[in-house]
N, C-alpha and C positions, 0 to 999 in steps of 0.2 A: 228144593224148598227148605228154608231154615227150620231147625228143630228147636223151638223155644222152650226153655225150662218153666217159665211162668206165663200163665194165660190169665189176663184180666178182663173183666166184663163190667160195664157201667154205663152211666149216662154222660155222654160227652157234651160239655157246655163251654161256651166262651164266657169267661168272667169279665164283667164291666165294672171296674173298680173306681170308687170315688171316696174322698174324705169329706164328710159333711154332717154336722149335727142337724142342719136344716132339713136334709132329705130324710133323716131318721124320724124327725117329728112329723114331717109332711105325710109320710106313709104309715105312721103309727107303728113303727118297728121297734123291737127290743134291741138294745146295744149289742148283745152277744147271743145270736140266735140263728137258726137255719129253718126256713119255712118254704113251702110251695106257694107260689103267688096266687092270691085270691083275686077276684074281679077288681077290687079297689087298688091292687098293686100293679096291675098290668100297664098303666102308663109310665111306670118308673124307668123302663128300658130306654124309651125314646127321650124321656125327660133328661136322663143322665147324659146321653150323647149330645143332645141339643144345648143343654144349659150348664154343663159342668165340665171340668177338666178330668177326663177319664183315662185309665190305663187298661189296656186289654191284655188278659193273661189266659193261656189255655187252662181250662178248668174241668170240673167234674171230679168227684172224690176219687173214684177208682183210677181215672186217667192221671190225676196228680200222683197217686201212689205208684202207678205203673212207671211214670217218669222218674220217680225217686228210686225205684228198684233198678231201672235201667242205668241210672247214674252210678249205682254201686257195682253193678255186674258188668261182665264183658259184653261187647256188642252182640246183637242177635240173641239175647237171653230172654227178652220180655216182649210180648205182643199183646195188643189191646183191641177189644171190639166194643161197639156200641152203634147207635143209629144217628146219622146226621142228615141234614138237607143238602141240596146241591146249591150252595151259596157261598158268599164271601166269608161268613163265620167259619164254615167247615174248612175253607182253604187256610184260614189263619190257624186253626187247630192243627191241620196237617203240617204246616210249616213249623209250628212250635215243637211238635213231636219229632220231626226230622232233625231239628237243631239239637234236640236233647237225646237223640239216639233211641227213641221209642218207635217201634214199628206198629202200624195199625192196619186192621182189616175191617174198616167201617162198613156197615150196611148203609147205603145211600138212597134216600127217598127224594126223588126230584121235586115232588109237589109239597114238601114239608120244609119248614124253617129249622135250622140248627138251634138247639136249646141254648139258653143264656141264663146267667146268674148275675143279678145286681149285688155287688159287694159294697156295703156302706161301712166305711171305717170311721170310728170315733175313738181317739186315743189308742189303746191297745186292744180294743174290742172290734169285732166285725159282725155285721148282720147280713145274712145271705138270703136273697129272695130269688127263687128259681122258677123259671118257666121251662118245662121239659120239651115242649114242641116235639120235634122228631124223635128225641131220645126215648119217649114212652111208646113209640110205634115200632120198637125193635121186634122182629119176628124170630121166634124160636128156631124156625127152619134155617136161619142164617148160620147157626152152629153146625148144621149138617151140609152146608154148601161145599162145593169142591175146593174153594179157597180156604175155608175155615176148619172143616172137619179134621184134616190131617194135623192141624196145629193143636186142636183139642186133644187128639189121641196122643200126641207126642209130649205134651206138657207133663211136668211132675207135680206142679203146684198150681192151684187155681185161686183167684181172689175176686170177690164181688163186694160192692158197696151195698149197705143196707137200703139206700135210696131206691135201688132197683126193685125192691119188694113192693113199692107203691104201684107197680104196673106189670112186673115181669116174673112173678113167683114161679110160674111153670118152667120158665127158662132156667131160673136158679136151681130149681129142683132137678131138672135134667142134668145140669152140669155137676151139681153136688152128688147126685146119686151115681153118676158115672165115676166120679172121683173115688167115692167110698167103695164101689164094686171093684175098682182096679187097685185099691190099697194106696192111692195117692193122697195128697194133702189138699184139703179145701179150707180156705180162710174167708171169713165174713167180718165186715166191719159194721157195727151198729149205725154209725154215720151221724145220727142226730137223735135227740131225746124223743122226737115224735114217732120214730120207727117202733121202739118197744111200746110206746104209749098207745099208738093208734093202729099199728100193723102187727100187733102181737100174734094174731092167728097165723099170718103169713110167716112170721119169724119161727113160730112153733113147728111149722111144717118142715122148715129147712134145718133147724138146729140139730136133729139127729145125724145129719151128714157132715156137720162142721167139726173140723179138727182144731182150728184156731179161731178164736173170737177176739176181736179188738174193739175197744170202746174207750170213752173217757168217763170222768166221774159223774157228769150230768146224765149221760146215757145209762150208766150203771144205776143211778138213782131212779131214773124213769123206769128201767126194767124192774127194779126191786118193788117200786110202788105199784106198777101194773100187775105184778105177780104176787102181791101180798106178803113180801118178805118182811121180817120184823124190824130191821133197821136199814133204811134206804141209804145211809151214809157209810155203812160197814163194807168197804170194797172187798176185803179178803173173803167175807162171808158170802157176798153176792157172786164173786168169782168162783168160789167153791160150789155154790148151788148150781151154777151154769155148767161148770166142769163135770159135775156128776149126773147131769141129765142123761136120759137114755141115748145110746149111740149106736148107729147102724153097724159101723165097723168097730166092734168093741176091742179088737186087738191093738188099735192105734189110740194112744192117749189123746185127751183133749186139753188144750191150753187156753186159758182165758186171761187176757191182758187188759188192764185199765190204766190209762195215763191220767195225769192230773196237772197238766200244764207245767209250771215250774216246780211242782212238787214231785216226789218220788213216784215211779211207776210200780204198780203191784201186779204180780201174775201168780196164777195157781194152775197146777196140772192135776189131771184126774188120777195120776199115779201117786201123788203126794198131796191130797186135798187139804190136809191140816197143817201143811208147811208152806204158807204163802211166801213168795220171794219179793223183796223190796229192792228196787234198783234206783239209786239216787240220781237226780238230774243235776248237771252242772249249770246252775242258774245264771242267766245273763243279767246285766244291769238294765235298768229302764232305758238308758241312753242307747243301748245296743239293739233294742227291740224296735223294728220298723213296722211290722205288720204280722199279726198272728194268723191271718187267713191261710189255711192249708197246712198248718203245723201238724195237725193230727194225721193228715194224709201223708205228709213227709215222714212222720214216725213210722206209719204202716209200710211205706215204701222202703225205708231203711231196714226195718225189721225183716220184711220179706226177702229183700236182696241178700241179707246175711243168712237167712234161713235157707234159701236156695243154694247159697255157697257152702252150706253144711256146717255153719257155726252153731255153738251151744246157745241155749236160750238167753242166758245173761248177756252174751256178746250181741245177739240179735237185738235185744232191747237197747244196749249201748249204741249200736249203729243207728237204731231208730232215733235215739236222743240226738245223735250228731246231726242227722238230716233235719230233724225238727228245729234244732238250734240254728242251722244254716238257713232254713226257710224263713224263720221269723226275723232274720236280719236283711231280708230282701222285701221288695214289694210283691205281694201275691205269692202263690205256691210255686216258687222258683228255687233254683240251686246255684251254687257258685261256679262260675266259669272263668278261667280254665278249671277243669275238674280237680277236686281235692280228694286224695286217697282216704277213704273212710273204713276200708276193710283191712 
């Protein structure tokens, strides 16, 4: 059995992408947002497939990042798990992962449908509407199964999307606590503003076991507002606050990273909380940007790939920027093929 360095957990989804102002208005969506589907949104998936020109892309935040890390690292470095149904959507996900060198150990539930995400693109904005379906039926016991347990034990770094906290906090706690006890690295992405906003209690449970936190400026602002911090726009101060929160494995520093799209990325470590680092982004022209969907996941994948490869934090951020830049020049969370050397 392969010994993977990076173990990723998340909600596997098939992205159904469309470019349409009309769909945005019809379903009362914000141009740049990520939400879980409410009752009024549920017809959107069939509507897109029936009435619009769609593009299918393997999705799910953690799965996107895992594919990015796999792009950066040698083969058999990254493995991903989550729950899917036994259907055509799952087969499309498996095929996409295979193409991009990501190994998966899905939990498969035969009586469930694979999760989907409607991606409505307007200009450089994307509105994500997710129906989790099978993804939220993941059983914690899958981590202890004969196929998965050895992979968990062998990994050096773990990565989980914040979205998983909407249904699987116990699973995230088990993985993060194992990581902390073994002196390994556990990374969590805030994923969307609604996670710190509405799942703050779940986030607070997991944060003591997190060594790396990744988010963007909107998620940082949501966290600051939810936790009563004085200035929700002050990224270095928010990063410092989170970096200095209580930590289970106090011997290992915590790093908090906030991206800002085309603006500089800011990060703070608990060992130097008053010395925030700012890493410039090599901005693209408007004409070069095709689709921003998945750019944050691409950043996370690049960062993690470089981190697993033993690079310094500044270089990890730079590699994250390279993958983010590569991603926004494609349709959906995808990378350039044949491979471009980024490490």
